[in-house]
mmCIF file as gemmi writes it, N, C-alpha and C atoms, coordinates in Angstrom:
data_model
loop_
_atom_site.group_PDB
_atom_site.id
_atom_site.type_symbol
_atom_site.label_atom_id
_atom_site.label_alt_id
_atom_site.label_comp_id
_atom_site.label_asym_id
_atom_site.label_entity_id
_atom_site.label_seq_id
_atom_site.pdbx_PDB_ins_code
_atom_site.Cartn_x
_atom_site.Cartn_y
_atom_site.Cartn_z
_atom_site.occupancy
_atom_site.B_iso_or_equiv
_atom_site.pdbx_formal_charge
_atom_site.auth_seq_id
_atom_site.auth_asym_id
_atom_site.pdbx_PDB_model_num
ATOM 1 N N . MET Axp A 1 ? 46.579 -34.357 -22.244 1 0 ? 1 A 1
ATOM 2 C CA . MET Axp A 1 ? 45.386 -33.717 -21.719 1 0 ? 1 A 1
ATOM 3 C C . MET Axp A 1 ? 44.29 -34.758 -21.483 1 0 ? 1 A 1
ATOM 4 N N . LYS Axp A 2 ? 44.108 -35.666 -22.446 1 0 ? 2 A 1
ATOM 5 C CA . LYS Axp A 2 ? 43.078 -36.699 -22.292 1 0 ? 2 A 1
ATOM 6 C C . LYS Axp A 2 ? 43.376 -37.582 -21.085 1 0 ? 2 A 1
ATOM 7 N N . ASN Axp A 3 ? 44.641 -37.928 -20.903 1 0 ? 3 A 1
ATOM 8 C CA . ASN Axp A 3 ? 45.048 -38.742 -19.758 1 0 ? 3 A 1
ATOM 9 C C . ASN Axp A 3 ? 44.724 -38.026 -18.445 1 0 ? 3 A 1
ATOM 10 N N . LEU Axp A 4 ? 44.963 -36.73 -18.406 1 0 ? 4 A 1
ATOM 11 C CA . LEU Axp A 4 ? 44.681 -35.94 -17.212 1 0 ? 4 A 1
ATOM 12 C C . LEU Axp A 4 ? 43.18 -35.939 -16.906 1 0 ? 4 A 1
ATOM 13 N N . VAL Axp A 5 ? 42.369 -35.784 -17.929 1 0 ? 5 A 1
ATOM 14 C CA . VAL Axp A 5 ? 40.909 -35.799 -17.749 1 0 ? 5 A 1
ATOM 15 C C . VAL Axp A 5 ? 40.453 -37.176 -17.26 1 0 ? 5 A 1
ATOM 16 N N . ASP Axp A 6 ? 41.057 -38.225 -17.79 1 0 ? 6 A 1
ATOM 17 C CA . ASP Axp A 6 ? 40.719 -39.582 -17.337 1 0 ? 6 A 1
ATOM 18 C C . ASP Axp A 6 ? 41.075 -39.77 -15.861 1 0 ? 6 A 1
ATOM 19 N N . GLN Axp A 7 ? 42.218 -39.24 -15.446 1 0 ? 7 A 1
ATOM 20 C CA . GLN Axp A 7 ? 42.627 -39.334 -14.043 1 0 ? 7 A 1
ATOM 21 C C . GLN Axp A 7 ? 41.658 -38.563 -13.147 1 0 ? 7 A 1
ATOM 22 N N . ILE Axp A 8 ? 41.231 -37.396 -13.603 1 0 ? 8 A 1
ATOM 23 C CA . ILE Axp A 8 ? 40.275 -36.592 -12.83 1 0 ? 8 A 1
ATOM 24 C C . ILE Axp A 8 ? 38.96 -37.352 -12.669 1 0 ? 8 A 1
ATOM 25 N N . ASN Axp A 9 ? 38.477 -37.942 -13.753 1 0 ? 9 A 1
ATOM 26 C CA . ASN Axp A 9 ? 37.223 -38.704 -13.693 1 0 ? 9 A 1
ATOM 27 C C . ASN Axp A 9 ? 37.343 -39.897 -12.745 1 0 ? 9 A 1
ATOM 28 N N . ALA Axp A 10 ? 38.489 -40.563 -12.733 1 0 ? 10 A 1
ATOM 29 C CA . ALA Axp A 10 ? 38.696 -41.703 -11.838 1 0 ? 10 A 1
ATOM 30 C C . ALA Axp A 10 ? 38.676 -41.249 -10.378 1 0 ? 10 A 1
ATOM 31 N N . GLN Axp A 11 ? 39.29 -40.112 -10.09 1 0 ? 11 A 1
ATOM 32 C CA . GLN Axp A 11 ? 39.307 -39.607 -8.714 1 0 ? 11 A 1
ATOM 33 C C . GLN Axp A 11 ? 37.914 -39.158 -8.277 1 0 ? 11 A 1
ATOM 34 N N . ILE Axp A 12 ? 37.157 -38.565 -9.196 1 0 ? 12 A 1
ATOM 35 C CA . ILE Axp A 12 ? 35.785 -38.151 -8.869 1 0 ? 12 A 1
ATOM 36 C C . ILE Axp A 12 ? 34.953 -39.383 -8.507 1 0 ? 12 A 1
ATOM 37 N N . GLU Axp A 13 ? 35.099 -40.435 -9.304 1 0 ? 13 A 1
ATOM 38 C CA . GLU Axp A 13 ? 34.358 -41.668 -9.037 1 0 ? 13 A 1
ATOM 39 C C . GLU Axp A 13 ? 34.758 -42.273 -7.692 1 0 ? 13 A 1
ATOM 40 N N . ALA Axp A 14 ? 36.065 -42.309 -7.412 1 0 ? 14 A 1
ATOM 41 C CA . ALA Axp A 14 ? 36.547 -42.852 -6.135 1 0 ? 14 A 1
ATOM 42 C C . ALA Axp A 14 ? 35.992 -42.033 -4.974 1 0 ? 14 A 1
ATOM 43 N N . PHE Axp A 15 ? 35.991 -40.706 -5.123 1 0 ? 15 A 1
ATOM 44 C CA . PHE Axp A 15 ? 35.463 -39.852 -4.075 1 0 ? 15 A 1
ATOM 45 C C . PHE Axp A 15 ? 33.986 -40.117 -3.837 1 0 ? 15 A 1
ATOM 46 N N . GLN Axp A 16 ? 33.212 -40.211 -4.918 1 0 ? 16 A 1
ATOM 47 C CA . GLN Axp A 16 ? 31.773 -40.413 -4.786 1 0 ? 16 A 1
ATOM 48 C C . GLN Axp A 16 ? 31.452 -41.728 -4.086 1 0 ? 16 A 1
ATOM 49 N N . VAL Axp A 17 ? 32.135 -42.784 -4.481 1 0 ? 17 A 1
ATOM 50 C CA . VAL Axp A 17 ? 31.886 -44.1 -3.891 1 0 ? 17 A 1
ATOM 51 C C . VAL Axp A 17 ? 32.216 -44.093 -2.399 1 0 ? 17 A 1
ATOM 52 N N . ASN Axp A 18 ? 33.386 -43.568 -2.059 1 0 ? 18 A 1
ATOM 53 C CA . ASN Axp A 18 ? 33.823 -43.586 -0.662 1 0 ? 18 A 1
ATOM 54 C C . ASN Axp A 18 ? 33.049 -42.606 0.214 1 0 ? 18 A 1
ATOM 55 N N . ALA Axp A 19 ? 32.721 -41.444 -0.321 1 0 ? 19 A 1
ATOM 56 C CA . ALA Axp A 19 ? 31.938 -40.476 0.452 1 0 ? 19 A 1
ATOM 57 C C . ALA Axp A 19 ? 30.546 -41.033 0.743 1 0 ? 19 A 1
ATOM 58 N N . ALA Axp A 20 ? 29.955 -41.701 -0.241 1 0 ? 20 A 1
ATOM 59 C CA . ALA Axp A 20 ? 28.633 -42.305 -0.041 1 0 ? 20 A 1
ATOM 60 C C . ALA Axp A 20 ? 28.698 -43.396 1.02 1 0 ? 20 A 1
ATOM 61 N N . ALA Axp A 21 ? 29.75 -44.199 0.996 1 0 ? 21 A 1
ATOM 62 C CA . ALA Axp A 21 ? 29.889 -45.264 1.995 1 0 ? 21 A 1
ATOM 63 C C . ALA Axp A 21 ? 30.029 -44.681 3.395 1 0 ? 21 A 1
ATOM 64 N N . GLN Axp A 22 ? 30.736 -43.566 3.503 1 0 ? 22 A 1
ATOM 65 C CA . GLN Axp A 22 ? 30.894 -42.931 4.813 1 0 ? 22 A 1
ATOM 66 C C . GLN Axp A 22 ? 29.565 -42.371 5.307 1 0 ? 22 A 1
ATOM 67 N N . VAL Axp A 23 ? 28.866 -41.674 4.433 1 0 ? 23 A 1
ATOM 68 C CA . VAL Axp A 23 ? 27.614 -41.031 4.828 1 0 ? 23 A 1
ATOM 69 C C . VAL Axp A 23 ? 26.522 -42.057 5.117 1 0 ? 23 A 1
ATOM 70 N N . GLU Axp A 24 ? 26.366 -43.028 4.225 1 0 ? 24 A 1
ATOM 71 C CA . GLU Axp A 24 ? 25.263 -43.974 4.339 1 0 ? 24 A 1
ATOM 72 C C . GLU Axp A 24 ? 25.499 -45.072 5.367 1 0 ? 24 A 1
ATOM 73 N N . LYS Axp A 25 ? 26.752 -45.526 5.48 1 0 ? 25 A 1
ATOM 74 C CA . LYS Axp A 25 ? 27.038 -46.67 6.342 1 0 ? 25 A 1
ATOM 75 C C . LYS Axp A 25 ? 27.893 -46.331 7.554 1 0 ? 25 A 1
ATOM 76 N N . GLY Axp A 26 ? 28.373 -45.077 7.623 1 0 ? 26 A 1
ATOM 77 C CA . GLY Axp A 26 ? 29.232 -44.691 8.733 1 0 ? 26 A 1
ATOM 78 C C . GLY Axp A 26 ? 30.61 -45.331 8.669 1 0 ? 26 A 1
ATOM 79 N N . ASN Axp A 27 ? 31.057 -45.698 7.479 1 0 ? 27 A 1
ATOM 80 C CA . ASN Axp A 27 ? 32.34 -46.362 7.278 1 0 ? 27 A 1
ATOM 81 C C . ASN Axp A 27 ? 33.472 -45.344 7.404 1 0 ? 27 A 1
ATOM 82 N N . LYS Axp A 28 ? 34.212 -45.404 8.521 1 0 ? 28 A 1
ATOM 83 C CA . LYS Axp A 28 ? 35.278 -44.434 8.772 1 0 ? 28 A 1
ATOM 84 C C . LYS Axp A 28 ? 36.435 -44.575 7.784 1 0 ? 28 A 1
ATOM 85 N N . ALA Axp A 29 ? 36.768 -45.794 7.405 1 0 ? 29 A 1
ATOM 86 C CA . ALA Axp A 29 ? 37.863 -46.019 6.45 1 0 ? 29 A 1
ATOM 87 C C . ALA Axp A 29 ? 37.508 -45.409 5.09 1 0 ? 29 A 1
ATOM 88 N N . ALA Axp A 30 ? 36.25 -45.493 4.718 1 0 ? 30 A 1
ATOM 89 C CA . ALA Axp A 30 ? 35.815 -44.897 3.454 1 0 ? 30 A 1
ATOM 90 C C . ALA Axp A 30 ? 35.95 -43.38 3.51 1 0 ? 30 A 1
ATOM 91 N N . GLY Axp A 31 ? 35.733 -42.805 4.676 1 0 ? 31 A 1
ATOM 92 C CA . GLY Axp A 31 ? 35.921 -41.36 4.845 1 0 ? 31 A 1
ATOM 93 C C . GLY Axp A 31 ? 37.366 -40.961 4.61 1 0 ? 31 A 1
ATOM 94 N N . THR Axp A 32 ? 38.279 -41.779 5.107 1 0 ? 32 A 1
ATOM 95 C CA . THR Axp A 32 ? 39.705 -41.518 4.899 1 0 ? 32 A 1
ATOM 96 C C . THR Axp A 32 ? 40.042 -41.598 3.417 1 0 ? 32 A 1
ATOM 97 N N . ARG Axp A 33 ? 39.515 -42.604 2.743 1 0 ? 33 A 1
ATOM 98 C CA . ARG Axp A 33 ? 39.764 -42.746 1.299 1 0 ? 33 A 1
ATOM 99 C C . ARG Axp A 33 ? 39.145 -41.58 0.523 1 0 ? 33 A 1
ATOM 100 N N . ALA Axp A 34 ? 37.977 -41.117 0.939 1 0 ? 34 A 1
ATOM 101 C CA . ALA Axp A 34 ? 37.322 -39.992 0.269 1 0 ? 34 A 1
ATOM 102 C C . ALA Axp A 34 ? 38.151 -38.721 0.424 1 0 ? 34 A 1
ATOM 103 N N . ARG Axp A 35 ? 38.694 -38.506 1.613 1 0 ? 35 A 1
ATOM 104 C CA . ARG Axp A 35 ? 39.534 -37.321 1.831 1 0 ? 35 A 1
ATOM 105 C C . ARG Axp A 35 ? 40.8 -37.392 0.986 1 0 ? 35 A 1
ATOM 106 N N . LYS Axp A 36 ? 41.382 -38.572 0.887 1 0 ? 36 A 1
ATOM 107 C CA . LYS Axp A 36 ? 42.58 -38.753 0.066 1 0 ? 36 A 1
ATOM 108 C C . LYS Axp A 36 ? 42.256 -38.472 -1.408 1 0 ? 36 A 1
ATOM 109 N N . ALA Axp A 37 ? 41.129 -38.978 -1.87 1 0 ? 37 A 1
ATOM 110 C CA . ALA Axp A 37 ? 40.712 -38.744 -3.258 1 0 ? 37 A 1
ATOM 111 C C . ALA Axp A 37 ? 40.468 -37.254 -3.501 1 0 ? 37 A 1
ATOM 112 N N . ALA Axp A 38 ? 39.909 -36.563 -2.507 1 0 ? 38 A 1
ATOM 113 C CA . ALA Axp A 38 ? 39.658 -35.128 -2.645 1 0 ? 38 A 1
ATOM 114 C C . ALA Axp A 38 ? 40.963 -34.351 -2.77 1 0 ? 38 A 1
ATOM 115 N N . LEU Axp A 39 ? 41.963 -34.73 -1.998 1 0 ? 39 A 1
ATOM 116 C CA . LEU Axp A 39 ? 43.274 -34.073 -2.101 1 0 ? 39 A 1
ATOM 117 C C . LEU Axp A 39 ? 43.893 -34.3 -3.473 1 0 ? 39 A 1
ATOM 118 N N . GLU Axp A 40 ? 43.849 -35.533 -3.934 1 0 ? 40 A 1
ATOM 119 C CA . GLU Axp A 40 ? 44.413 -35.857 -5.242 1 0 ? 40 A 1
ATOM 120 C C . GLU Axp A 40 ? 43.644 -35.135 -6.346 1 0 ? 40 A 1
ATOM 121 N N . LEU Axp A 41 ? 42.342 -35.058 -6.2 1 0 ? 41 A 1
ATOM 122 C CA . LEU Axp A 41 ? 41.507 -34.363 -7.172 1 0 ? 41 A 1
ATOM 123 C C . LEU Axp A 41 ? 41.874 -32.884 -7.243 1 0 ? 41 A 1
ATOM 124 N N . SER Axp A 42 ? 42.114 -32.295 -6.101 1 0 ? 42 A 1
ATOM 125 C CA . SER Axp A 42 ? 42.52 -30.896 -6.049 1 0 ? 42 A 1
ATOM 126 C C . SER Axp A 42 ? 43.812 -30.673 -6.834 1 0 ? 42 A 1
ATOM 127 N N . LYS Axp A 43 ? 44.78 -31.547 -6.643 1 0 ? 43 A 1
ATOM 128 C CA . LYS Axp A 43 ? 46.053 -31.441 -7.365 1 0 ? 43 A 1
ATOM 129 C C . LYS Axp A 43 ? 45.841 -31.593 -8.869 1 0 ? 43 A 1
ATOM 130 N N . LEU Axp A 44 ? 45.029 -32.571 -9.245 1 0 ? 44 A 1
ATOM 131 C CA . LEU Axp A 44 ? 44.775 -32.81 -10.667 1 0 ? 44 A 1
ATOM 132 C C . LEU Axp A 44 ? 44.049 -31.64 -11.321 1 0 ? 44 A 1
ATOM 133 N N . LEU Axp A 45 ? 43.115 -31.04 -10.608 1 0 ? 45 A 1
ATOM 134 C CA . LEU Axp A 45 ? 42.384 -29.9 -11.166 1 0 ? 45 A 1
ATOM 135 C C . LEU Axp A 45 ? 43.293 -28.696 -11.362 1 0 ? 45 A 1
ATOM 136 N N . LYS Axp A 46 ? 44.232 -28.495 -10.449 1 0 ? 46 A 1
ATOM 137 C CA . LYS Axp A 46 ? 45.206 -27.407 -10.616 1 0 ? 46 A 1
ATOM 138 C C . LYS Axp A 46 ? 46.077 -27.667 -11.834 1 0 ? 46 A 1
ATOM 139 N N . GLU Axp A 47 ? 46.491 -28.916 -12.009 1 0 ? 47 A 1
ATOM 140 C CA . GLU Axp A 47 ? 47.291 -29.285 -13.172 1 0 ? 47 A 1
ATOM 141 C C . GLU Axp A 47 ? 46.484 -29.093 -14.457 1 0 ? 47 A 1
ATOM 142 N N . PHE Axp A 48 ? 45.205 -29.463 -14.426 1 0 ? 48 A 1
ATOM 143 C CA . PHE Axp A 48 ? 44.337 -29.281 -15.585 1 0 ? 48 A 1
ATOM 144 C C . PHE Axp A 48 ? 44.248 -27.81 -15.963 1 0 ? 48 A 1
ATOM 145 N N . ARG Axp A 49 ? 44.09 -26.962 -14.979 1 0 ? 49 A 1
ATOM 146 C CA . ARG Axp A 49 ? 43.994 -25.525 -15.237 1 0 ? 49 A 1
ATOM 147 C C . ARG Axp A 49 ? 45.269 -25.017 -15.908 1 0 ? 49 A 1
ATOM 148 N N . LYS Axp A 50 ? 46.41 -25.444 -15.384 1 0 ? 50 A 1
ATOM 149 C CA . LYS Axp A 50 ? 47.699 -25.027 -15.935 1 0 ? 50 A 1
ATOM 150 C C . LYS Axp A 50 ? 47.837 -25.475 -17.394 1 0 ? 50 A 1
ATOM 151 N N . VAL Axp A 51 ? 47.534 -26.739 -17.665 1 0 ? 51 A 1
ATOM 152 C CA . VAL Axp A 51 ? 47.649 -27.288 -19.02 1 0 ? 51 A 1
ATOM 153 C C . VAL Axp A 51 ? 46.647 -26.601 -19.95 1 0 ? 51 A 1
ATOM 154 N N . SER Axp A 52 ? 45.444 -26.391 -19.467 1 0 ? 52 A 1
ATOM 155 C CA . SER Axp A 52 ? 44.401 -25.769 -20.283 1 0 ? 52 A 1
ATOM 156 C C . SER Axp A 52 ? 44.779 -24.35 -20.684 1 0 ? 52 A 1
ATOM 157 N N . VAL Axp A 53 ? 45.331 -23.602 -19.763 1 0 ? 53 A 1
ATOM 158 C CA . VAL Axp A 53 ? 45.753 -22.219 -20.061 1 0 ? 53 A 1
ATOM 159 C C . VAL Axp A 53 ? 46.878 -22.227 -21.093 1 0 ? 53 A 1
ATOM 160 N N . GLU Axp A 54 ? 47.828 -23.14 -20.943 1 0 ? 54 A 1
ATOM 161 C CA . GLU Axp A 54 ? 48.935 -23.251 -21.894 1 0 ? 54 A 1
ATOM 162 C C . GLU Axp A 54 ? 48.426 -23.581 -23.296 1 0 ? 54 A 1
ATOM 163 N N . GLU Axp A 55 ? 47.483 -24.523 -23.377 1 0 ? 55 A 1
ATOM 164 C CA . GLU Axp A 55 ? 46.937 -24.893 -24.679 1 0 ? 55 A 1
ATOM 165 C C . GLU Axp A 55 ? 46.12 -23.77 -25.3 1 0 ? 55 A 1
ATOM 166 N N . ALA Axp A 56 ? 45.473 -22.954 -24.488 1 0 ? 56 A 1
ATOM 167 C CA . ALA Axp A 56 ? 44.688 -21.846 -24.996 1 0 ? 56 A 1
ATOM 168 C C . ALA Axp A 56 ? 45.587 -20.767 -25.596 1 0 ? 56 A 1
ATOM 169 N N . LYS Axp A 57 ? 46.805 -20.661 -25.088 1 0 ? 57 A 1
ATOM 170 C CA . LYS Axp A 57 ? 47.746 -19.657 -25.595 1 0 ? 57 A 1
ATOM 171 C C . LYS Axp A 57 ? 48.279 -20.033 -26.967 1 0 ? 57 A 1
ATOM 172 N N . ASN Axp A 58 ? 48.295 -21.306 -27.29 1 0 ? 58 A 1
ATOM 173 C CA . ASN Axp A 58 ? 48.874 -21.76 -28.568 1 0 ? 58 A 1
ATOM 174 C C . ASN Axp A 58 ? 47.913 -21.731 -29.691 1 0 ? 58 A 1
């Protein structure tokens, strides 16, 4: 669970950095990286929900 939370935090940071670069500097490559991070973040959050529900049952 801790590893999953660490992965989520890393993806959030990657998204923030790249999204800011796209918005502030018009960096198209950073936009692509931000979208990729958002997709990965979505997957990780779904996994977190699944693990969290399982742990709550125990």
